[in-house]
C-alpha positions as CSV (number, residue, x, y, z in Angstrom):
1,M,142.1,117.7,65.4
2,S,141.8,121.3,64.1
3,H,142.0,120.2,60.5
4,L,138.8,118.3,61.0
5,T,136.9,121.1,62.6
6,R,136.2,123.2,59.6
7,T,133.3,125.5,58.9
8,G,131.7,126.3,55.6
9,T,131.8,124.2,52.5
10,A,134.0,121.1,52.9
11,T,136.7,120.4,50.4
12,G,135.7,116.8,50.5
13,T,137.9,113.7,50.5
14,V,140.3,112.9,47.7
15,R,140.1,109.2,47.0
16,T,143.2,108.9,44.9
17,L,146.5,110.4,46.0
18,G,149.8,110.5,44.0
19,V,153.4,111.4,44.7
20,G,155.0,114.7,43.7
21,A,158.8,114.5,44.1
22,P,160.0,118.1,44.9
23,G,163.5,117.5,43.5
24,Y,165.9,114.8,44.5
25,A,169.6,115.3,44.6
26,H,171.6,115.0,41.3
27,P,171.2,111.5,39.8
28,L,174.8,110.6,40.5
29,L,174.1,111.2,44.2
30,A,170.6,109.8,44.4
31,P,170.4,107.0,41.8
32,V,168.0,104.9,44.0
33,E,165.6,107.7,44.5
34,W,165.3,108.5,40.8
35,A,165.0,104.8,39.9
36,E,162.1,104.3,42.4
37,L,160.0,106.8,40.4
38,T,160.0,104.5,37.4
39,R,159.1,101.3,39.4
40,P,155.9,99.7,38.3
41,G,152.9,100.5,40.5
42,T,154.4,103.8,41.8
43,P,151.7,106.5,41.5
44,V,153.9,109.4,40.4
45,H,152.1,112.6,39.4
46,W,155.3,114.5,38.7
47,A,159.0,114.7,39.5
48,V,161.0,118.0,39.6
49,L,164.3,118.1,37.8
50,N,166.7,120.7,39.3
51,V,170.1,120.4,37.5
52,A,172.0,123.3,39.0
53,D,169.5,125.8,40.6
54,G,167.8,125.6,37.2
55,P,168.7,123.9,33.9
56,G,172.4,124.7,34.1
57,S,174.6,126.3,31.4
58,R,174.8,123.1,29.2
59,P,173.0,119.7,29.0
60,D,174.0,117.4,31.9
61,P,174.4,113.8,30.5
62,H,173.3,112.2,33.7
63,C,170.2,114.3,33.9
64,L,169.5,113.7,30.3
65,E,169.5,110.0,30.9
66,T,167.4,110.3,34.0
67,A,164.8,112.5,32.4
68,G,164.6,110.2,29.4
69,R,164.0,107.2,31.6
70,L,161.3,109.0,33.6
71,R,159.5,110.2,30.4
72,H,159.6,106.7,29.0
73,A,158.2,105.2,32.2
74,F,155.5,107.9,32.4
75,E,154.5,107.5,28.8
76,E,154.2,103.7,29.1
77,A,152.2,104.1,32.3
78,A,149.8,106.6,30.6
79,R,149.1,103.9,28.0
80,G,148.3,101.5,30.8
81,A,151.3,99.3,30.4
82,S,154.2,98.8,32.7
83,P,157.6,99.6,31.3
84,R,158.9,96.4,32.8
85,G,156.0,94.1,32.5
86,G,154.9,94.5,36.1
87,G,151.9,96.3,37.6
88,R,150.1,99.4,36.3
89,T,151.8,102.7,37.0
90,T,150.4,106.2,37.0
91,G,151.5,108.4,34.2
92,G,153.3,111.5,35.3
93,R,155.5,114.4,34.1
94,V,159.0,115.6,34.5
95,L,158.9,119.3,35.6
96,G,161.7,121.8,35.3
97,H,162.6,123.7,38.4
98,L,162.4,127.5,38.2
99,D,163.1,129.7,41.2
100,L,160.9,132.8,41.3
101,A,162.7,134.1,44.3
102,H,159.5,135.5,45.7
103,G,158.9,137.5,42.6
104,S,162.4,139.1,42.2
105,R,163.6,137.1,39.2
106,P,163.4,138.9,35.8
107,F,160.8,137.6,33.4
108,G,163.2,137.1,30.5
109,E,165.6,135.1,32.6
110,L,162.8,132.7,33.7
111,V,161.6,132.2,30.2
112,S,165.1,131.6,29.0
113,Q,165.7,128.9,31.6
114,A,162.4,127.3,30.8
115,Q,163.3,127.1,27.1
116,R,166.6,125.4,28.0
117,Y,164.7,122.9,30.1
118,L,162.4,122.2,27.2
119,D,165.1,122.0,24.6
120,W,167.5,119.8,26.6
121,Y,165.3,117.7,28.9
122,R,161.9,117.8,27.1
123,V,160.1,118.6,30.3
124,G,156.3,118.5,30.5
125,G,155.9,121.5,32.7
126,F,157.5,123.5,35.5
127,Y,157.7,123.8,39.2
128,L,157.8,127.4,40.2
129,D,159.7,127.4,43.5
130,R,159.5,130.3,46.1
131,C,156.4,131.6,44.3
132,P,154.9,134.8,45.7
133,T,151.6,134.6,47.6
134,D,150.4,138.2,47.9
135,R,147.7,139.7,45.7
136,T,150.1,142.4,44.4
137,D,152.4,139.9,42.9
138,L,149.6,138.0,41.1
139,P,149.8,139.8,37.7
140,G,153.6,139.1,37.4
141,V,153.1,135.4,38.2
142,R,150.2,135.2,35.8
143,R,152.5,136.7,33.1
144,V,155.1,134.0,33.8
145,T,152.7,131.1,33.8
146,A,151.0,132.2,30.6
147,A,154.4,132.3,28.9
148,L,155.4,128.9,30.2
149,S,152.1,127.4,29.0
150,A,152.7,128.9,25.6
151,L,156.1,127.3,25.4
152,L,154.5,123.8,25.5
153,G,151.6,124.7,23.3
154,G,149.1,125.1,26.2
155,D,149.9,121.6,27.5
156,A,152.3,122.5,30.3
157,H,151.7,121.2,33.8
158,L,152.4,124.1,36.2
159,V,152.9,123.8,39.9
160,L,153.3,126.9,42.2
161,G,155.7,126.0,45.1
162,Q,154.4,128.5,47.6
163,G,154.3,126.3,50.7
164,R,151.3,128.0,52.2
165,H,147.9,129.2,51.2
166,P,148.3,132.2,48.8
167,Y,145.8,134.8,47.7
168,P,142.9,132.8,46.1
169,G,143.5,134.2,42.6
170,Y,146.7,132.1,42.3
171,A,144.6,129.0,41.9
172,E,143.5,130.3,38.5
173,T,147.1,130.6,37.2
174,A,148.4,127.0,37.5
175,D,147.4,123.4,37.6
176,Q,148.4,122.9,41.2
177,L,149.5,124.9,44.2
178,V,151.7,123.6,47.1
179,T,149.7,125.0,50.0
180,F,151.7,123.3,52.7
181,S,155.5,122.6,53.0
182,G,156.8,122.1,56.4
183,S,157.0,119.9,59.5
184,W,154.7,117.2,60.8
185,V,154.3,119.1,64.0
186,D,152.7,122.0,62.1
187,Y,150.9,119.9,59.6
188,R,149.1,117.9,62.2
189,W,147.3,121.0,63.5
190,S,147.0,122.8,60.2
191,Q,143.9,124.5,58.9
192,V,142.8,124.5,55.3
193,A,141.7,127.8,53.8
194,E,138.0,127.8,53.1
195,W,138.4,129.2,49.5
196,T,140.0,125.9,48.5
197,A,136.6,124.3,48.6
198,D,135.8,126.1,45.3
199,Y,138.4,124.1,43.4
200,P,138.6,120.5,42.1
201,E,140.1,117.7,44.1
202,G,143.8,117.4,43.5
203,T,144.4,121.1,42.9
204,F,146.6,121.2,45.9
205,A,149.9,119.5,47.0
206,H,151.4,119.0,50.4
207,F,155.1,118.3,51.4
208,V,155.6,117.2,55.0
209,H,158.8,116.2,56.7
210,G,159.4,114.6,60.0
211,V,156.3,112.4,59.7
212,P,156.7,109.3,62.0
213,R,155.9,105.9,60.5
214,T,153.3,105.5,63.2
215,H,151.4,108.6,62.0
216,L,151.6,108.0,58.3
217,D,147.9,107.0,58.1
218,E,146.9,110.1,60.0
219,A,149.0,112.3,57.6
220,L,147.3,110.7,54.6
221,R,143.8,111.3,56.1
222,I,144.7,115.0,56.6
223,A,145.9,115.3,53.0
224,R,142.7,113.8,51.7
225,W,140.5,115.9,54.0
226,Q,142.2,119.1,52.9
227,G,141.8,118.3,49.2
228,A,145.5,117.5,48.4
229,G,145.8,115.2,45.4
230,T,149.6,115.2,45.4
231,I,151.9,114.5,48.4
232,F,155.4,113.9,49.5
233,F,155.7,112.7,53.1
234,T,159.0,111.7,54.7
235,D,160.4,110.8,58.1
236,R,163.5,112.8,57.3
237,T,163.8,116.1,59.2
238,A,165.1,119.5,58.4
239,A,168.3,120.6,60.1
240,P,170.4,123.7,59.7
241,G,173.2,123.4,57.1
242,Q,171.9,120.1,55.7
243,N,170.2,119.2,52.5
244,S,166.4,119.4,52.2
245,P,164.6,116.5,53.9
246,F,162.8,116.0,50.5
247,H,166.1,115.2,48.6
248,S,166.0,111.5,49.6
249,L,163.5,108.7,49.9
250,P,161.6,108.3,53.2
251,G,162.4,105.2,55.2
252,Y,158.8,104.0,54.6
253,W,158.7,104.7,50.9
254,D,157.2,101.2,50.1
255,E,154.5,101.7,52.7
256,I,153.5,105.0,51.1
257,V,153.3,103.4,47.6
258,S,151.2,100.5,48.9
259,R,148.8,102.8,50.8
260,I,148.0,105.2,48.0
261,G,148.3,102.5,45.3
262,P,148.5,102.9,41.5
263,G,146.2,105.7,40.5
264,V,144.6,106.5,37.1
265,S,146.3,108.7,34.6
266,E,144.6,112.0,33.8
């Protein structure tokens, strides 16, 4: 496999993986998906809340309830106790969804949306979707991430949703980068950028759709080898005119949870 024939310094193998939910459908449409993230023993690093292409114009009661349940489950897990008296769960964070539109969104608009997420849903960080990747856009993204971090007193968990390897400097502006988002066909033969070896395990996240059940173990090996600490794999596939394949649970959700197991909160 090409992902195993790397030269230079190896990223190394990540021993503990966790789940990053890129953004399920609205809680009314996907109640099972949201509930699964609070199940004892589910190693969730973070879950993205996207109310209406952002926080919306007013608080959504269903999203308020869902965010509250997630926060409670994550806080209990961080203390090492299951919210339902079951197994240990990994503590995680609820992230607000912000669309950078490849760098075209005004700075003030992004900060305003972030403040609403914080005020209404008490998020613990932000997922910056469609984040630029070029070196020329780095100062603008750095300005945004600095402002978002300041909103949470320096304790914001920030994830750049780029979907591919960006200019290396982006790794200094956020906690995690999504360096792959795409199909299993592409992921199976993907190559990791050599500069990623300079960063700690878990700095990177991978989203892969169309992963057959029979290749789940192989996909997990690729993620670990490439230094991804957070993953979302699904057997759902992308089709024109349909919702994102990441909006619902994979058919083998229980198998993913059992394979990566409960992690340890950071």
